[in-house]
N, C-alpha and C positions, 0 to 999 in steps of 0.2 A: 354519597360523600366520598366514598374512597375515589373515585373518579374525577373527581373536583380536587383532591387534595394532590393526587397523583399528576395531575396535570399541572397543578400550582407547583407542584414540586420539580418537575421536568422543567415548566418554564424558568424556575430558578437555575436549575441547572446548566439550561442551555445557554442563559446570561453569563454565568460564570466563566462556560466555557468558552463563550465567545469575546469574554472579556479577557482570560486566560491567553487566548489566542492574539488578542490584539496586541497584549502585553510582549510576546514572543516578536510578533511581526516589527512593533516600534523598537525592540530593542536590535533587531537585524537590520533595520533601516537607517538605525542611529539618530531618530527622533524622541528618544529618550532625556530627561535632562541629564546636562551635563556628568552631573555627579552618580546618576544612577548608571548611565551607559558606562562609565570610568569603572565601576564596582565591577558590574556583569562583563565588561572587557577584561579586567584583571583576573575573575574568576575563571573564563573559556581560559585566557592565557595558561591560567595555571593547571587546568585539568589538561590543556593540550599539551603541556610536557610531562605529563606523567606517563611513564611507557604502558604498553600492552599488559594489562594480566593477565596470567597463565595459570591455568590448573596444574595439581602437581605431576602429571607426565611430560609437560612443557607444552600441550596443547593451548593456543589462545583461549583464552576464558572471555565469552561472546556474552555474560551476562552479569551479577553482581560479586564484588567481593566480600566473602566472609564477613561477617558485622556490618555492612554498609547497606542503603537502599539504592534503589536506582530503576530506570527504564527507560529506554530507547523512546523519542518523543518522534514518531512517525510524520512523516512532511504530508502535506496534502500535495498529491501531483496529479492535477486533473486533467492532464495531457500528455500522453507517452511520447506522443509526437514532436515534444519539446524537449525532451530527454534523450533522444537516439545519439548514440554515441559516434561521432564525426558525421552528423546529420549537417544541415545547412546552418549558417551563421543564426545563430539567437539559440540552435538546440543544443545547449554547451556539456549535456552528458553529466548533469551533476550537479554544476555551479549555479541553475537557475533557482532564483526562492520564490516561493508560492504563498499569495494573500491566505488569510487563514479561514473564510468561507464562501466567499466570491471573487477573488481575484482571478481574471480570466487567462488561458493559455490558449497559444494558438491565433494566428490570423492577425492582420493588422489592428494595433491597438487594444489587444484581448480580446477581438472578435472570433466568432464561430466560422473560420474560413472553409469550413470542409477540407476532402482529401485535395484538393487544387492547391491547398494553403501548405499543405505538408509532402512534397516532393521527396523528402527523406524516408517517408514509409512507404513501403513497397506493398501497396495495395493491388488487388486483384480488382477486375471491374465490379465483380458483385459486391465485395467488401467495401469501396471505395462509396457505390450508391449506398449501402446500408450507412455508413460512417456519415455521408452526406444528409443522410435522413436525420439520424441522430443528431447533428448539427443543427437542420432546420428546424426543428421543435426543441430545442436545448435542453437536451436528456431528458423530457418527459417521461418517458419507457426506462427509466434507467432502473436493472432490478435490485440494484443495492437499495435506491429509493423506498423499496416495498420489503424494507429489513431483511433482505437475501444474503447470502454471505458474497465478499466481493469476488472471491475466486484469486487467482493467482495470475501475475503477479501482483495484482491490485489489491490485494490484504497489506503489501509493503508501503503505498501509499495513499492509507486512508489513515486520516490525522487522528486516531487515539493512539496513548501509549501503549508499548509492546515488550513484553520480558521473555529471554532465551533462558533456557534451564537446560543444562548439559549434563548428562548421565551416562558418562563413561563404561562404567560397570554394565549398565545394562545394553548399550551400544546404541544409543538412541538422543534425539534432542526435542526437546519441546518447546514451542513457541506458541503463548498465548497472548490474545491482543484484547485490550480494554474495548474499541468500537468495532467495527468490522462485524456486526453481529454476534461480539463477546464470542470470536471463536477461538478455535485454538487450532494447532498443526503440527503432528509427530513426523521425524524425518529419520529413517531407519539408518542408521551404520554399521550394522552386522554383515554386509555385504552382498545381502540377498539379490536377487534381480527384479525388475518389474514383473507383476503376473501378466499372462499371455492371454488371447481372445476372451472369452467368455469370463475368464476369472478377473480380467481387468474391469471392475465397475466403475464405471465412471460416475466422479463426485464433483464437489463444488472445488473443493483444494488439489484433487488428483492425489497419485501415489507418490510420496517422493523418498527416495535414496539418497544419502551422502558419503561422502568421504575428504578425506583432508589433503591438500595439494600444498605443502609447506607449510606456509601459517594463514592459507583460505580453506574456508569450507565450501566444496561445490555441492550442489544439490539440485539432481536431476529427479524432474517430475513430469509424470504423464498420467491420462488418465481422467482428465479435465470432460465433466458435460458441458453442454452451449448455454446452461443457464443462468452467465454471466457475459460481462463486459470487461476488457482488459482497463477501461477506465473511467471515470465519468464524462468524458466528454464521447464515449460509445465507440469505440475501436472495437470491433468483433472478432471472435475466433469461432473455430468448430473444435469438434470432438479428436481434431488430430493434433492439437495443439502440443507441444512439447518446449517445456521450462527448461533452460541450464542456468542456476543462481550462483551467484558467487557471493560470499559476507567474509570481509575481510575487517580486522579491528585495527588502525595504524598508530593508534593511541586510545588512553583510557575514555576520552572522550568523543571518538567518532567511530560508528560503523559505516566501511563502504558498502553498498548495494549494488549490484549488476544483476540484470537479468537477459537471456538472449531468447528471444520470442520466434519461435519457428513453428509456424502452422502452414504445410502446404497446400492446406484446404482454403486458407482466406489470403494469403501471402507469397510474393514472389518469390520471396528469400527471407533466411533469417534477418532479424536486425535486432540491436543491443541497446538497453538503457541501463540507465545510470544516476546515482544521486547518493548523497549523504546524508545520515541519520544521526542527530544529535543526543548525547548521552544529557539525563537529566537525573542529577546524584541523589537529589533528596526525594525523588518520585516513587509511587507506588500506585498499583492499579486498584482500580476502584470497579462497582458493580456497574454497569450501562447495560438495559434492557431496550433495544431498537423497539423492538414488539410492543412494550407497556402502553396500551393507550392508543395505539395506531388505528385508527379507523377509516382513516381518507382511502386507503389504498383497496378497499373492500369496493369502494364506489368507482375507481378507477377506471374508465374506458378508452377503448383506443380511437384512431382517426375515423372507424366507421360504426360509432357507439357500440362495440362489443365489447364486454368484460374482459380485462386483460388476463384474470383467473380461471376464466372458462366456466364459470357459474354466474347466475344472478347476483 
């Protein structure tokens, strides 16, 4: 009974999520009724005119203002190759809009063109081959599909709300994600260096240290394991991955995100992706447990019939 009820609840939750995402997409595409579209437009325009909120020390407040609600509506960036700053035509570095659950990126007409369709990504031969394989099987073996954490910078491209909590007196920043297997990350702001050698234990989210440069939060992350993809489309990485993130809030309604991906084990040179994350003023985080009632991944096999988990 519990399983049946949970599945029913999950089905309802999924339907609600799809409906909500459809509304967001309709708002962005301008396909809502004129009256609704006008109301949304006025609300967004009013928010965009509000200045960047700040903490008492003058630092930009990347989270809520006291007494208000609000979360960041992280977009679904399926393909980092379509967000490369300075890339080919169509890779607009943050102005592209994504569909809610299925809209494709990359290749002609939203298809999966593989490495040859992304000259803006500096693949090595082996990483291009892995990406081609993931493209050919339509991301069948995506680790996040097995409820594993998305890793970085993919956590900033997984379509569920996110909240940022700044603790200047403790010299750290916390980010909590509703989706992405309900993870959280900690950014150390106390000037500490990264651990070295065996002390740098590879993890899904890596070791993050940050500092402010003017009004931009700069976050330096190393120590990633190799259990994740950079995105849903399957850009691979190695444990040599080094990510430099930049967070800025040009106005109350917008968080601009930029990430430079430097992985000398998988790519010939660093490459940078970027996009904007909108503020949802009435939003709060909800509990979402990816693993609940997830049974199919226990039976998932690779192309030669072996369990991807290494056990029956």
